[in-house]
FIKE-402008 format. One line per field, with one value per residue (C-alpha): residue number from 1; residue in three letters; x, y, z. Coordinates in pm, whole numbers. Example, Ala and Ser with C-alpha at 12.3 -4.5 7.8 and 13.67 -1.06 7.14 Angstrom:
% residues 2
nr = [1, 2]
rest = [ALA, SER]
east = [1230, 1367]
north = [-450, -106]
up = [780, 714]
% end
This chain:
% residues 367
nr = [1, 2, 3, 4, 5, 6, 7, 8, 9, 10, 11, 12, 13, 14, 15, 16, 17, 18, 19, 20, 21, 22, 23, 24, 25, 26, 27, 28, 29, 30, 31, 32, 33, 34, 35, 36, 37, 38, 39, 40, 41, 42, 43, 44, 45, 46, 47, 48, 49, 50, 51, 52, 53, 54, 55, 56, 57, 58, 59, 60, 61, 62, 63, 64, 65, 66, 67, 68, 69, 70, 71, 72, 73, 74, 75, 76, 77, 78, 79, 80, 81, 82, 83, 84, 85, 86, 87, 88, 89, 90, 91, 92, 93, 94, 95, 96, 97, 98, 99, 100, 101, 102, 103, 104, 105, 106, 107, 108, 109, 110, 111, 112, 113, 114, 115, 116, 117, 118, 119, 120, 121, 122, 123, 124, 125, 126, 127, 128, 129, 130, 131, 132, 133, 134, 135, 136, 137, 138, 139, 140, 141, 142, 143, 144, 145, 146, 147, 148, 149, 150, 151, 152, 153, 154, 155, 156, 157, 158, 159, 160, 161, 162, 163, 164, 165, 166, 167, 168, 169, 170, 171, 172, 173, 174, 175, 176, 177, 178, 179, 180, 181, 182, 183, 184, 185, 186, 187, 188, 189, 190, 191, 192, 193, 194, 195, 196, 197, 198, 199, 200, 201, 202, 203, 204, 205, 206, 207, 208, 209, 210, 211, 212, 213, 214, 215, 216, 217, 218, 219, 220, 221, 222, 223, 224, 225, 226, 227, 228, 229, 230, 231, 232, 233, 234, 235, 236, 237, 238, 239, 240, 241, 242, 243, 244, 245, 246, 247, 248, 249, 250, 251, 252, 253, 254, 255, 256, 257, 258, 259, 260, 261, 262, 263, 264, 265, 266, 267, 268, 269, 270, 271, 272, 273, 274, 275, 276, 277, 278, 279, 280, 281, 282, 283, 284, 285, 286, 287, 288, 289, 290, 291, 292, 293, 294, 295, 296, 297, 298, 299, 300, 301, 302, 303, 304, 305, 306, 307, 308, 309, 310, 311, 312, 313, 314, 315, 316, 317, 318, 319, 320, 321, 322, 323, 324, 325, 326, 327, 328, 329, 330, 331, 332, 333, 334, 335, 336, 337, 338, 339, 340, 341, 342, 343, 344, 345, 346, 347, 348, 349, 350, 351, 352, 353, 354, 355, 356, 357, 358, 359, 360, 361, 362, 363, 364, 365, 366, 367]
rest = [MET, ILE, SER, VAL, GLN, LEU, PRO, GLN, LEU, LEU, ALA, ASP, LEU, GLU, GLU, LEU, VAL, THR, CYS, GLU, SER, PRO, SER, ALA, ASP, THR, ALA, ALA, VAL, ALA, ARG, SER, ALA, ASP, LEU, VAL, ALA, ARG, LEU, GLY, THR, GLU, ARG, LEU, GLY, SER, ALA, PRO, GLU, TYR, VAL, VAL, VAL, ASP, GLY, TRP, THR, HIS, LEU, ARG, TRP, ARG, LEU, GLY, ASP, GLY, PRO, ARG, ARG, VAL, LEU, VAL, LEU, ALA, HIS, HIS, ASP, THR, VAL, TRP, PRO, LEU, GLY, SER, LEU, GLU, THR, HIS, PRO, PHE, GLY, ILE, GLU, ASP, GLY, VAL, LEU, ARG, GLY, PRO, GLY, CYS, PHE, ASP, MET, LYS, ALA, GLY, LEU, VAL, MET, ALA, LEU, HIS, ALA, LEU, ALA, ALA, PRO, PRO, SER, ALA, SER, VAL, THR, LEU, LEU, VAL, THR, GLY, ASP, GLU, GLU, LEU, GLY, SER, PRO, SER, SER, ARG, THR, LEU, ILE, GLU, SER, GLU, ALA, ALA, ASP, CYS, SER, ALA, ALA, LEU, VAL, LEU, GLU, ALA, SER, ALA, ASP, HIS, GLY, ALA, LEU, LYS, LEU, ALA, ARG, LYS, GLY, VAL, SER, SER, TYR, GLU, VAL, ARG, ILE, THR, GLY, ARG, ALA, ALA, HIS, ALA, GLY, LEU, GLU, PRO, SER, ARG, GLY, ILE, ASN, ALA, SER, VAL, GLU, ALA, ALA, HIS, GLN, VAL, LEU, ALA, VAL, SER, ASN, LEU, GLY, ASP, ALA, GLU, LEU, GLU, THR, THR, VAL, THR, PRO, SER, VAL, LEU, THR, SER, GLY, THR, THR, ARG, ASN, THR, VAL, PRO, ALA, ALA, ALA, SER, PHE, PHE, VAL, ASP, GLY, ARG, ALA, TRP, THR, VAL, ASP, GLU, GLN, LEU, ARG, VAL, ASP, ALA, ALA, MET, GLN, ALA, LEU, ARG, PRO, VAL, LEU, PRO, GLY, SER, SER, VAL, GLU, VAL, LEU, GLY, GLY, LEU, ASN, ARG, PRO, PRO, LEU, GLU, ARG, LYS, MET, SER, GLU, ASP, LEU, TYR, ARG, ARG, ALA, GLU, ARG, VAL, ALA, ALA, GLU, LEU, GLY, LEU, GLU, PRO, LEU, ARG, SER, VAL, ALA, VAL, GLY, GLY, ALA, SER, ASP, GLY, ASN, PHE, THR, ALA, GLY, MET, GLY, THR, PRO, THR, LEU, ASP, GLY, LEU, GLY, ALA, VAL, GLY, GLY, GLY, ALA, HIS, ALA, ASP, ASP, GLU, HIS, VAL, LEU, VAL, THR, GLU, LEU, ALA, PRO, ARG, THR, ALA, LEU, LEU, ALA, ALA, LEU, ILE, THR, ASP, LEU, LEU, ASP, ASN, PRO]
east = [-1720, -1527, -1676, -1790, -1823, -2102, -2142, -1763, -1795, -2091, -1840, -1572, -1833, -1984, -1648, -1557, -1877, -1835, -1509, -1590, -1334, -1466, -1195, -1105, -1022, -696, -638, -973, -845, -579, -773, -980, -662, -525, -866, -827, -479, -586, -858, -663, -386, -604, -797, -478, -217, -5, 51, -17, 268, 156, 216, 104, 86, 13, -111, -324, -303, -344, -263, -151, -86, 102, 6, 146, 505, 588, 497, 224, -116, -432, -487, -775, -873, -1055, -1072, -1181, -1292, -1675, -1798, -2010, -1867, -1772, -2072, -2309, -2387, -2581, -2841, -2753, -2642, -2538, -2771, -2938, -3326, -3483, -3183, -3086, -2737, -2743, -2497, -2274, -2033, -2170, -2271, -1972, -1814, -1646, -1875, -1673, -1372, -1484, -1570, -1181, -1050, -1278, -1215, -832, -826, -707, -352, -341, -103, -7, 98, -219, -194, -446, -456, -680, -680, -826, -877, -1112, -1444, -1208, -1081, -816, -583, -239, -341, -388, 10, -2, -326, -150, 166, 17, -216, 55, 212, -56, -289, -626, -755, -1047, -1264, -1433, -1699, -2045, -2261, -2548, -2953, -3018, -2639, -2532, -2110, -2021, -1852, -1834, -1796, -1756, -1406, -1439, -1269, -1287, -1281, -1283, -1318, -1199, -1311, -1208, -1379, -1347, -1539, -1749, -2071, -2365, -2520, -2298, -2109, -2225, -2069, -1712, -1729, -1685, -1975, -1790, -2085, -2252, -1940, -1974, -2296, -2205, -1944, -2185, -2389, -2113, -1988, -2349, -2381, -2078, -2231, -2334, -2698, -2604, -2309, -2432, -2115, -2249, -2071, -2222, -2137, -2206, -2077, -2117, -1980, -1960, -1898, -1935, -2183, -2566, -2470, -2093, -2024, -1826, -1489, -1431, -1644, -1588, -1741, -1676, -1771, -1772, -1743, -1824, -1786, -1761, -1431, -1087, -1183, -1492, -1282, -1021, -1274, -1424, -1105, -1013, -1304, -1281, -946, -1056, -1321, -1274, -1390, -1718, -1737, -1416, -1139, -1266, -1075, -1105, -889, -942, -799, -824, -877, -913, -914, -1029, -1021, -1310, -1344, -1424, -1646, -1373, -1145, -1412, -1586, -1336, -1330, -1696, -1719, -1504, -1721, -2058, -1879, -1739, -2075, -2264, -1995, -2067, -2504, -2519, -2768, -2676, -2490, -2600, -2389, -2442, -2247, -2264, -2146, -2020, -1648, -1423, -1045, -1103, -1124, -729, -651, -836, -649, -315, -428, -530, -820, -1086, -1419, -1578, -1899, -1823, -1871, -2196, -2566, -2811, -2834, -2844, -2467, -2387, -2772, -2995, -3116, -2813, -2792, -2666, -2860, -2749, -2795, -2610, -2289, -2183, -2260, -2083, -1799, -1799, -1759, -1469, -1269, -1356, -1284, -960, -848, -958, -755, -455, -482, -580, -355]
north = [3043, 3068, 3277, 3060, 3201, 2970, 3140, 3035, 2736, 2653, 2765, 2565, 2224, 2291, 2288, 1999, 1774, 1936, 1763, 1443, 1174, 783, 621, 369, 586, 706, 1003, 1166, 1089, 1285, 1566, 1599, 1628, 1927, 2108, 1998, 2134, 2445, 2507, 2413, 2653, 2940, 2835, 2687, 2907, 2658, 2367, 2025, 1766, 1510, 1155, 935, 548, 301, 608, 718, 1059, 1170, 1503, 1609, 1944, 1928, 2270, 2468, 2390, 2104, 1745, 1640, 1673, 1568, 1406, 1538, 1244, 1275, 1150, 1329, 975, 887, 565, 787, 702, 995, 1124, 1081, 1453, 1457, 1256, 1368, 1788, 1950, 2190, 2371, 2359, 2466, 2464, 2096, 2019, 1755, 1614, 1254, 1248, 1552, 1364, 1084, 1288, 1609, 1823, 1727, 1785, 2149, 2181, 2074, 2316, 2585, 2481, 2505, 2787, 3002, 2909, 2619, 2681, 2332, 2047, 1951, 1709, 1708, 1366, 1407, 1055, 915, 576, 526, 396, 142, 13, 256, 5, 221, 486, 237, 280, 635, 662, 452, 602, 937, 826, 675, 996, 1143, 1211, 1215, 1161, 1331, 1177, 1428, 1101, 1179, 1160, 940, 978, 1341, 1443, 1148, 1091, 715, 620, 239, 91, -268, -458, -571, -858, -982, -1306, -1474, -1850, -2023, -2370, -2554, -2879, -3067, -2965, -3275, -3245, -3252, -3424, -3684, -3788, -3569, -3814, -3762, -3438, -3280, -2996, -2673, -2490, -2767, -2792, -2375, -2404, -2633, -2352, -2088, -2260, -2335, -1980, -1819, -1999, -1855, -1575, -1496, -1314, -1235, -1094, -906, -1084, -1101, -1300, -1288, -1433, -1204, -1206, -1555, -1703, -2033, -2234, -2154, -2262, -2413, -2774, -2795, -2915, -2625, -2684, -2352, -2090, -1819, -1594, -1331, -1291, -1012, -1004, -753, -751, -554, -721, -865, -1153, -1195, -1167, -1378, -1678, -1608, -1612, -1909, -2042, -1929, -2068, -2438, -2466, -2787, -2941, -3155, -3285, -3564, -3426, -3086, -2797, -2503, -2186, -1903, -1580, -1263, -1173, -930, -576, -316, -369, -227, 129, -6, 243, 308, 436, 725, 750, 1068, 1264, 1221, 1348, 1642, 1730, 1718, 1957, 2181, 2165, 2292, 2558, 2644, 2692, 2400, 2122, 1821, 1584, 1238, 926, 569, 257, 121, -128, -11, 105, 395, 488, 578, 218, 200, 488, 307, 20, 199, 294, 668, 747, 840, 1060, 976, 1114, 1480, 1549, 1662, 1617, 1486, 1089, 867, 803, 600, 631, 886, 1079, 1216, 1502, 1737, 2019, 2332, 2454, 2245, 2324, 2621, 2499, 2160, 2346, 2573, 2245, 2069, 2417, 2446, 2047, 2094, 2411, 2265, 1923, 2140, 2409, 2115, 1812]
up = [-4639, -4988, -5250, -5537, -5871, -5981, -6353, -6381, -6221, -6477, -6799, -6701, -6636, -6956, -7156, -6998, -7034, -7411, -7457, -7471, -7288, -7352, -7120, -7401, -7699, -7495, -7799, -7668, -7282, -7389, -7561, -7270, -7033, -7224, -7153, -6785, -6766, -6934, -6659, -6396, -6462, -6491, -6179, -5952, -6111, -6193, -6455, -6373, -6460, -6713, -6622, -6929, -6845, -7103, -7326, -7088, -6969, -6586, -6410, -6169, -5935, -5613, -5476, -5151, -4944, -4707, -4713, -4884, -4645, -4839, -5189, -5376, -5619, -5919, -6285, -6612, -6819, -6883, -6997, -7290, -7655, -7902, -8036, -7717, -7713, -8041, -7850, -7484, -7531, -7219, -7131, -6823, -6752, -6422, -6228, -6373, -6573, -6790, -7064, -7090, -6760, -6576, -6266, -6311, -6253, -6420, -6255, -5926, -6065, -6195, -5780, -5683, -5902, -5779, -5417, -5454, -5629, -5300, -5248, -4954, -4608, -4672, -4961, -5139, -5445, -5647, -5865, -6201, -6351, -6733, -6677, -6384, -6566, -6676, -6375, -6317, -6462, -6589, -6275, -6002, -5860, -5948, -5693, -5403, -5435, -5351, -5087, -4890, -4827, -4714, -4381, -4595, -4915, -5044, -5338, -5561, -5671, -5681, -5422, -5310, -5287, -5130, -5138, -4919, -4829, -4959, -4608, -4728, -5059, -5134, -5270, -5609, -5761, -6144, -6269, -6608, -6636, -6972, -7074, -7269, -7447, -7781, -8147, -8283, -8523, -8402, -8565, -8713, -8415, -8089, -7849, -7971, -7852, -7510, -7483, -7356, -7299, -7087, -6907, -6833, -6735, -6443, -6333, -6374, -6129, -5913, -5890, -5866, -5533, -5367, -5237, -4934, -4854, -4481, -4558, -4872, -5058, -5420, -5664, -6011, -6367, -6631, -6985, -7112, -7483, -7605, -7958, -8321, -8514, -8470, -8585, -8363, -8036, -7885, -7845, -7606, -7333, -7122, -6897, -6650, -6325, -6071, -5726, -5428, -5077, -4766, -4600, -4736, -4586, -4797, -5093, -5021, -4922, -5284, -5429, -5311, -5403, -5798, -5785, -5650, -5958, -6125, -6458, -6428, -6756, -6820, -7098, -7032, -6875, -6676, -6619, -6351, -6436, -6266, -5859, -5596, -5812, -5506, -5168, -4984, -4838, -4508, -4250, -4038, -4246, -4314, -3999, -3894, -4179, -4206, -3828, -3946, -4243, -4025, -3795, -4130, -4257, -3944, -3930, -4271, -4194, -4432, -4402, -4208, -4396, -4485, -4544, -4667, -4755, -5149, -5385, -5658, -5622, -5679, -5685, -5283, -5232, -5322, -5118, -4818, -4908, -4816, -4519, -4579, -4446, -4711, -4738, -5087, -5222, -5235, -5553, -5734, -5612, -5860, -6035, -6313, -6293, -6647, -6771, -7015, -6719, -6583, -6419, -6176, -5961, -6009, -5672, -5455, -5668, -5445, -5144, -5189, -5350, -5033, -4796, -4963, -4978, -4598, -4525, -4719, -4503, -4189, -4273, -4300, -4032, -3746, -3842]
% end
């Protein structure tokens, strides 16, 4: 087992958590990237390559010699807005570490830096992206290109409950449904209008019926906007739709149904934007890596691993979609991602970092 210097790991994590990096603020993400680059250079002995796409700053280290074999994937952006440290300060009390973004996923990023501190015997790529919480709009191509040349992708997203690794994730589809009607005075001549709110109600009900409870496919209308004033028949409306499915076939079924939406009210129109965003991370893409991780954990004398399937998506969906075996949830143990009680269990940081380091070594030594 590698010797994890927990005090240094905690010091690095405090620096990262106290450097706020909300995904939508590209300047804040750039400042965070500079900090990650400095810490990574200190731990890994080499500076990263900066990759800036559409204003977002990503970092890439290519470590070791020879063809790339393992991709270690992390992100340094968070959902927390600037100023969150004032209400959610960094701190450690009774073995629990708190602070915005500590669990999702700055602890996992620091774990990766420490696990890779010893020079690998073969080539490992560490990719740290800056827009994951937005759906990785600028980094998806970069992630997929890196994964294409690797035999395994290890994702440092936070673990599930009780430290469980994530062997499957649902695929995600995102849509916006735009509706056009015709405005009219609601008191004087409402019949001259075409009510976009009423048309939206028809469409919301149609969309909400596209899920399949047996297959655990969910199709959820979310943010809805319509109208301008209380006394005007709405001329326009729109709503967003979040779709989740365990298989590509289900994603395609829902997509076909979304694209087939047609207006109900005469004279109204319906436009559907969007589509498939992330392919599913299917269990078959993780099982072999998980069995290897189980063996490595046993050799280290660690507690038996747990596994779970989750509805949330990550960049691991992209790597699995490229056909690269992917193991997700290797990051911190804790809870409360995106919530007021976000936290990391300090006692689990060293063992999880040792597991990651040993798993990478095993993948490189026993391809």
